[in-house]
Biopython code that builds the backbone (N, CA, C, O; Angstrom):
import numpy as np
from Bio.PDB.StructureBuilder import StructureBuilder

atoms = [
    (1, "MET", "N", (35.046, 52.767, -44.718)),
    (1, "MET", "CA", (34.498, 51.730, -43.862)),
    (1, "MET", "C", (33.571, 52.389, -42.844)),
    (1, "MET", "O", (33.971, 53.324, -42.150)),
    (2, "ASN", "N", (32.345, 51.906, -42.758)),
    (2, "ASN", "CA", (31.395, 52.507, -41.835)),
    (2, "ASN", "C", (31.442, 51.816, -40.467)),
    (2, "ASN", "O", (32.120, 50.804, -40.291)),
    (3, "LEU", "N", (30.717, 52.379, -39.518)),
    (3, "LEU", "CA", (30.738, 51.907, -38.138)),
    (3, "LEU", "C", (30.212, 50.480, -38.020)),
    (3, "LEU", "O", (30.745, 49.689, -37.242)),
    (4, "GLY", "N", (29.188, 50.147, -38.770)),
    (4, "GLY", "CA", (28.616, 48.798, -38.725)),
    (4, "GLY", "C", (29.594, 47.730, -39.154)),
    (4, "GLY", "O", (29.687, 46.679, -38.521)),
    (5, "SER", "N", (30.329, 47.989, -40.228)),
    (5, "SER", "CA", (31.292, 46.997, -40.696)),
    (5, "SER", "C", (32.490, 46.903, -39.753)),
    (5, "SER", "O", (33.083, 45.834, -39.611)),
    (6, "MET", "N", (32.849, 48.016, -39.109)),
    (6, "MET", "CA", (33.941, 47.981, -38.138)),
    (6, "MET", "C", (33.549, 47.125, -36.933)),
    (6, "MET", "O", (34.368, 46.364, -36.418)),
    (7, "ARG", "N", (32.296, 47.250, -36.484)),
    (7, "ARG", "CA", (31.813, 46.426, -35.371)),
    (7, "ARG", "C", (31.823, 44.950, -35.740)),
    (7, "ARG", "O", (32.232, 44.107, -34.942)),
    (8, "LYS", "N", (31.370, 44.638, -36.955)),
    (8, "LYS", "CA", (31.360, 43.245, -37.399)),
    (8, "LYS", "C", (32.770, 42.664, -37.414)),
    (8, "LYS", "O", (32.977, 41.523, -37.002)),
    (9, "ILE", "N", (33.729, 43.439, -37.883)),
    (9, "ILE", "CA", (35.118, 42.979, -37.924)),
    (9, "ILE", "C", (35.652, 42.779, -36.510)),
    (9, "ILE", "O", (36.355, 41.804, -36.243)),
    (10, "MET", "N", (35.321, 43.696, -35.606)),
    (10, "MET", "CA", (35.785, 43.586, -34.229)),
    (10, "MET", "C", (35.173, 42.359, -33.548)),
    (10, "MET", "O", (35.864, 41.655, -32.812)),
    (11, "ILE", "N", (33.898, 42.100, -33.784)),
    (11, "ILE", "CA", (33.236, 40.937, -33.197)),
    (11, "ILE", "C", (33.814, 39.647, -33.770)),
    (11, "ILE", "O", (34.032, 38.680, -33.041)),
    (12, "LYS", "N", (34.060, 39.638, -35.070)),
    (12, "LYS", "CA", (34.639, 38.453, -35.710)),
    (12, "LYS", "C", (36.025, 38.166, -35.143)),
    (12, "LYS", "O", (36.360, 37.014, -34.870)),
    (13, "SER", "N", (36.824, 39.203, -34.968)),
    (13, "SER", "CA", (38.163, 39.046, -34.411)),
    (13, "SER", "C", (38.107, 38.538, -32.972)),
    (13, "SER", "O", (38.898, 37.680, -32.582)),
    (14, "ALA", "N", (37.175, 39.065, -32.189)),
    (14, "ALA", "CA", (37.026, 38.626, -30.800)),
    (14, "ALA", "C", (36.612, 37.161, -30.740)),
    (14, "ALA", "O", (37.110, 36.411, -29.901)),
    (15, "LYS", "N", (35.712, 36.750, -31.615)),
    (15, "LYS", "CA", (35.286, 35.348, -31.658)),
    (15, "LYS", "C", (36.456, 34.435, -32.021)),
    (15, "LYS", "O", (36.603, 33.354, -31.451)),
    (16, "GLU", "N", (37.278, 34.864, -32.961)),
    (16, "GLU", "CA", (38.439, 34.060, -33.359)),
    (16, "GLU", "C", (39.432, 33.930, -32.208)),
    (16, "GLU", "O", (39.984, 32.854, -31.982)),
    (17, "LYS", "N", (39.660, 35.025, -31.480)),
    (17, "LYS", "CA", (40.574, 34.981, -30.338)),
    (17, "LYS", "C", (40.037, 34.077, -29.236)),
    (17, "LYS", "O", (40.801, 33.342, -28.610)),
    (18, "LEU", "N", (38.729, 34.126, -28.993)),
    (18, "LEU", "CA", (38.129, 33.255, -27.982)),
    (18, "LEU", "C", (38.201, 31.790, -28.396)),
    (18, "LEU", "O", (38.439, 30.922, -27.556)),
    (19, "ALA", "N", (38.001, 31.507, -29.671)),
    (19, "ALA", "CA", (38.097, 30.126, -30.162)),
    (19, "ALA", "C", (39.527, 29.610, -30.018)),
    (19, "ALA", "O", (39.743, 28.461, -29.633)),
    (20, "ARG", "N", (40.502, 30.467, -30.330)),
    (20, "ARG", "CA", (41.909, 30.087, -30.185)),
    (20, "ARG", "C", (42.235, 29.839, -28.717)),
    (20, "ARG", "O", (42.951, 28.894, -28.386)),
    (21, "HIS", "N", (41.709, 30.686, -27.843)),
    (21, "HIS", "CA", (41.910, 30.538, -26.404)),
    (21, "HIS", "C", (41.319, 29.211, -25.910)),
    (21, "HIS", "O", (41.925, 28.517, -25.095)),
    (22, "LYS", "N", (40.152, 28.877, -26.406)),
    (22, "LYS", "CA", (39.494, 27.630, -26.016)),
    (22, "LYS", "C", (40.304, 26.428, -26.477)),
    (22, "LYS", "O", (40.457, 25.464, -25.727)),
    (23, "ASN", "N", (40.823, 26.470, -27.696)),
    (23, "ASN", "CA", (41.613, 25.353, -28.223)),
    (23, "ASN", "C", (42.934, 25.184, -27.478)),
    (23, "ASN", "O", (43.388, 24.059, -27.268)),
    (24, "LEU", "N", (43.554, 26.296, -27.078)),
    (24, "LEU", "CA", (44.834, 26.213, -26.385)),
    (24, "LEU", "C", (44.692, 25.775, -24.928)),
    (24, "LEU", "O", (45.608, 25.183, -24.359)),
    (25, "GLY", "N", (43.555, 26.066, -24.341)),
    (25, "GLY", "CA", (43.330, 25.681, -22.949)),
    (25, "GLY", "C", (44.313, 26.367, -22.013)),
    (25, "GLY", "O", (44.443, 27.590, -22.040)),
    (26, "GLN", "N", (45.002, 25.596, -21.190)),
    (26, "GLN", "CA", (45.933, 26.153, -20.210)),
    (26, "GLN", "C", (47.155, 26.789, -20.859)),
    (26, "GLN", "O", (47.857, 27.573, -20.221)),
    (27, "ARG", "N", (47.412, 26.465, -22.096)),
    (27, "ARG", "CA", (48.568, 27.047, -22.789)),
    (27, "ARG", "C", (48.279, 28.431, -23.359)),
    (27, "ARG", "O", (49.172, 29.067, -23.918)),
    (28, "SER", "N", (47.060, 28.897, -23.225)),
    (28, "SER", "CA", (46.685, 30.212, -23.733)),
    (28, "SER", "C", (47.374, 31.309, -22.921)),
    (28, "SER", "O", (47.560, 31.179, -21.711)),
    (29, "THR", "N", (47.742, 32.372, -23.598)),
    (29, "THR", "CA", (48.406, 33.498, -22.932)),
    (29, "THR", "C", (47.430, 34.600, -22.527)),
    (29, "THR", "O", (47.841, 35.602, -21.943)),
    (30, "LEU", "N", (46.138, 34.427, -22.831)),
    (30, "LEU", "CA", (45.152, 35.450, -22.481)),
    (30, "LEU", "C", (44.856, 35.407, -20.983)),
    (30, "LEU", "O", (44.735, 34.336, -20.388)),
    (31, "SER", "N", (44.744, 36.585, -20.393)),
    (31, "SER", "CA", (44.385, 36.666, -18.978)),
    (31, "SER", "C", (42.869, 36.592, -18.841)),
    (31, "SER", "O", (42.139, 36.665, -19.829)),
    (32, "VAL", "N", (42.414, 36.449, -17.617)),
    (32, "VAL", "CA", (40.975, 36.403, -17.347)),
    (32, "VAL", "C", (40.316, 37.710, -17.779)),
    (32, "VAL", "O", (39.217, 37.700, -18.335)),
    (33, "LEU", "N", (40.981, 38.827, -17.526)),
    (33, "LEU", "CA", (40.420, 40.119, -17.915)),
    (33, "LEU", "C", (40.312, 40.266, -19.428)),
    (33, "LEU", "O", (39.330, 40.807, -19.936)),
    (34, "GLN", "N", (41.321, 39.786, -20.145)),
    (34, "GLN", "CA", (41.284, 39.859, -21.596)),
    (34, "GLN", "C", (40.139, 39.020, -22.158)),
    (34, "GLN", "O", (39.450, 39.438, -23.089)),
    (35, "VAL", "N", (39.943, 37.830, -21.583)),
    (35, "VAL", "CA", (38.847, 36.970, -22.023)),
    (35, "VAL", "C", (37.507, 37.637, -21.720)),
    (35, "VAL", "O", (36.589, 37.588, -22.539)),
    (36, "ALA", "N", (37.395, 38.258, -20.552)),
    (36, "ALA", "CA", (36.152, 38.945, -20.192)),
    (36, "ALA", "C", (35.872, 40.092, -21.153)),
    (36, "ALA", "O", (34.724, 40.292, -21.551)),
    (37, "GLU", "N", (36.896, 40.847, -21.533)),
    (37, "GLU", "CA", (36.709, 41.942, -22.486)),
    (37, "GLU", "C", (36.257, 41.414, -23.844)),
    (37, "GLU", "O", (35.389, 42.007, -24.486)),
    (38, "LEU", "N", (36.845, 40.301, -24.282)),
    (38, "LEU", "CA", (36.443, 39.710, -25.556)),
    (38, "LEU", "C", (35.001, 39.222, -25.498)),
    (38, "LEU", "O", (34.247, 39.397, -26.455)),
    (39, "LEU", "N", (34.616, 38.614, -24.387)),
    (39, "LEU", "CA", (33.228, 38.165, -24.225)),
    (39, "LEU", "C", (32.268, 39.348, -24.231)),
    (39, "LEU", "O", (31.172, 39.255, -24.783)),
    (40, "ASP", "N", (32.670, 40.458, -23.621)),
    (40, "ASP", "CA", (31.834, 41.663, -23.638)),
    (40, "ASP", "C", (31.634, 42.177, -25.055)),
    (40, "ASP", "O", (30.542, 42.618, -25.413)),
    (41, "ILE", "N", (32.680, 42.120, -25.854)),
    (41, "ILE", "CA", (32.583, 42.564, -27.247)),
    (41, "ILE", "C", (31.612, 41.677, -28.015)),
    (41, "ILE", "O", (30.762, 42.170, -28.756)),
    (42, "VAL", "N", (31.744, 40.363, -27.833)),
    (42, "VAL", "CA", (30.906, 39.420, -28.568)),
    (42, "VAL", "C", (29.447, 39.526, -28.149)),
    (42, "VAL", "O", (28.555, 39.473, -28.996)),
    (43, "THR", "N", (29.191, 39.674, -26.856)),
    (43, "THR", "CA", (27.809, 39.725, -26.374)),
    (43, "THR", "C", (27.191, 41.111, -26.497)),
    (43, "THR", "O", (25.975, 41.255, -26.376)),
    (44, "GLY", "N", (28.005, 42.126, -26.735)),
    (44, "GLY", "CA", (27.487, 43.474, -26.883)),
    (44, "GLY", "C", (27.437, 44.250, -25.585)),
    (44, "GLY", "O", (26.910, 45.362, -25.559)),
    (45, "ASN", "N", (27.968, 43.702, -24.510)),
    (45, "ASN", "CA", (27.945, 44.388, -23.219)),
    (45, "ASN", "C", (28.941, 45.534, -23.144)),
    (45, "ASN", "O", (28.870, 46.349, -22.224)),
    (46, "SER", "N", (29.851, 45.614, -24.074)),
    (46, "SER", "CA", (30.832, 46.695, -24.054)),
    (46, "SER", "C", (30.260, 47.990, -24.611)),
    (46, "SER", "O", (30.898, 49.038, -24.508)),
    (47, "GLU", "N", (29.078, 47.936, -25.194)),
    (47, "GLU", "CA", (28.462, 49.125, -25.783)),
    (47, "GLU", "C", (28.216, 50.215, -24.747)),
    (47, "GLU", "O", (28.466, 51.389, -25.020)),
    (48, "SER", "N", (27.734, 49.850, -23.570)),
    (48, "SER", "CA", (27.389, 50.863, -22.578)),
    (48, "SER", "C", (28.630, 51.580, -22.057)),
    (48, "SER", "O", (28.545, 52.739, -21.650)),
    (49, "ALA", "N", (29.756, 50.925, -22.062)),
    (49, "ALA", "CA", (30.980, 51.549, -21.578)),
    (49, "ALA", "C", (31.516, 52.576, -22.568)),
    (49, "ALA", "O", (32.225, 53.502, -22.173)),
    (50, "THR", "N", (31.192, 52.427, -23.834)),
    (50, "THR", "CA", (31.730, 53.333, -24.846)),
    (50, "THR", "C", (30.753, 54.432, -25.242)),
    (50, "THR", "O", (31.080, 55.268, -26.084)),
    (51, "THR", "N", (29.573, 54.446, -24.659)),
    (51, "THR", "CA", (28.603, 55.451, -25.072)),
    (51, "THR", "C", (28.837, 56.797, -24.395)),
    (51, "THR", "O", (28.281, 57.797, -24.848)),
    (52, "HIS", "N", (29.628, 56.867, -23.340)),
    (52, "HIS", "CA", (29.884, 58.105, -22.624)),
    (52, "HIS", "C", (31.376, 58.439, -22.581)),
    (52, "HIS", "O", (31.956, 58.522, -21.498)),
    (53, "PRO", "N", (32.000, 58.630, -23.738)),
    (53, "PRO", "CA", (33.434, 58.895, -23.733)),
    (53, "PRO", "C", (33.785, 60.289, -23.213)),
    (53, "PRO", "O", (34.927, 60.529, -22.819)),
    (54, "ALA", "N", (32.826, 61.202, -23.207)),
    (54, "ALA", "CA", (33.115, 62.569, -22.791)),
    (54, "ALA", "C", (32.601, 62.836, -21.388)),
    (54, "ALA", "O", (32.097, 63.926, -21.117)),
    (55, "ILE", "N", (32.714, 61.887, -20.509)),
    (55, "ILE", "CA", (32.153, 62.018, -19.164)),
    (55, "ILE", "C", (32.781, 63.186, -18.404)),
    (55, "ILE", "O", (32.097, 63.835, -17.612)),
    (56, "PHE", "N", (34.055, 63.466, -18.625)),
    (56, "PHE", "CA", (34.717, 64.538, -17.905)),
    (56, "PHE", "C", (34.454, 65.902, -18.528)),
    (56, "PHE", "O", (34.677, 66.927, -17.883)),
    (57, "PHE", "N", (33.988, 65.930, -19.762)),
    (57, "PHE", "CA", (33.758, 67.206, -20.423)),
    (57, "PHE", "C", (32.315, 67.679, -20.270)),
    (57, "PHE", "O", (32.037, 68.865, -20.448)),
    (58, "ASP", "N", (31.403, 66.782, -19.948)),
    (58, "ASP", "CA", (30.009, 67.161, -19.787)),
    (58, "ASP", "C", (29.757, 67.802, -18.432)),
    (58, "ASP", "O", (28.834, 68.606, -18.301)),
    (59, "ASN", "N", (30.541, 67.472, -17.434)),
    (59, "ASN", "CA", (30.354, 67.992, -16.087)),
    (59, "ASN", "C", (31.282, 69.173, -15.826)),
    (59, "ASN", "O", (32.245, 69.387, -16.561)),
    (60, "GLY", "N", (30.991, 69.932, -14.783)),
    (60, "GLY", "CA", (31.883, 71.018, -14.411)),
    (60, "GLY", "C", (33.122, 70.450, -13.741)),
    (60, "GLY", "O", (33.111, 70.175, -12.541)),
    (61, "PHE", "N", (34.171, 70.274, -14.494)),
    (61, "PHE", "CA", (35.376, 69.611, -13.999)),
    (61, "PHE", "C", (36.555, 70.581, -14.118)),
    (61, "PHE", "O", (36.793, 71.162, -15.177)),
    (62, "SER", "N", (37.279, 70.743, -13.023)),
    (62, "SER", "CA", (38.405, 71.662, -13.045)),
    (62, "SER", "C", (39.592, 71.049, -12.328)),
    (62, "SER", "O", (39.432, 70.342, -11.334)),
    (63, "LEU", "N", (40.776, 71.322, -12.836)),
    (63, "LEU", "CA", (42.003, 70.848, -12.192)),
    (63, "LEU", "C", (42.539, 71.863, -11.196)),
    (63, "LEU", "O", (43.534, 71.591, -10.524)),
    (64, "ASN", "N", (41.910, 73.021, -11.082)),
    (64, "ASN", "CA", (42.386, 74.066, -10.177)),
    (64, "ASN", "C", (41.843, 73.903, -8.788)),
    (64, "ASN", "O", (42.152, 74.704, -7.907)),
]
sb = StructureBuilder()
sb.init_structure("model")
sb.init_model(0)
sb.init_chain("A")
sb.init_seg("    ")
for serial, (resi, resn, name, xyz) in enumerate(atoms, 1):
    if name == "N":
        sb.init_residue(resn, " ", resi, " ")
    sb.init_atom(name, np.array(xyz, "f"), 0.0, 1.0, " ", f" {name:<3s}", serial, name[0])
structure = sb.get_structure()
C-alpha cells in the first residue's frame, strides 16, 4: 500500500466519522478537539503538522 492510497483511506474514514457525528448530534461521543482533528485531515490542514517529525533531531538538542 503506497502513501497516496493510505491518505485516501484516512480521509475517507475521517469523512465517515464526521458524517456519523453529524447524524448523532448531541448524542455523539466525539469531543470538539477530535472533530477539529478530523476536519484538519479532510481539509488537508494536518499536512503541515506532520512534515517536521524530526524537529528535535535537526537542532542542537541536549538533555545534559
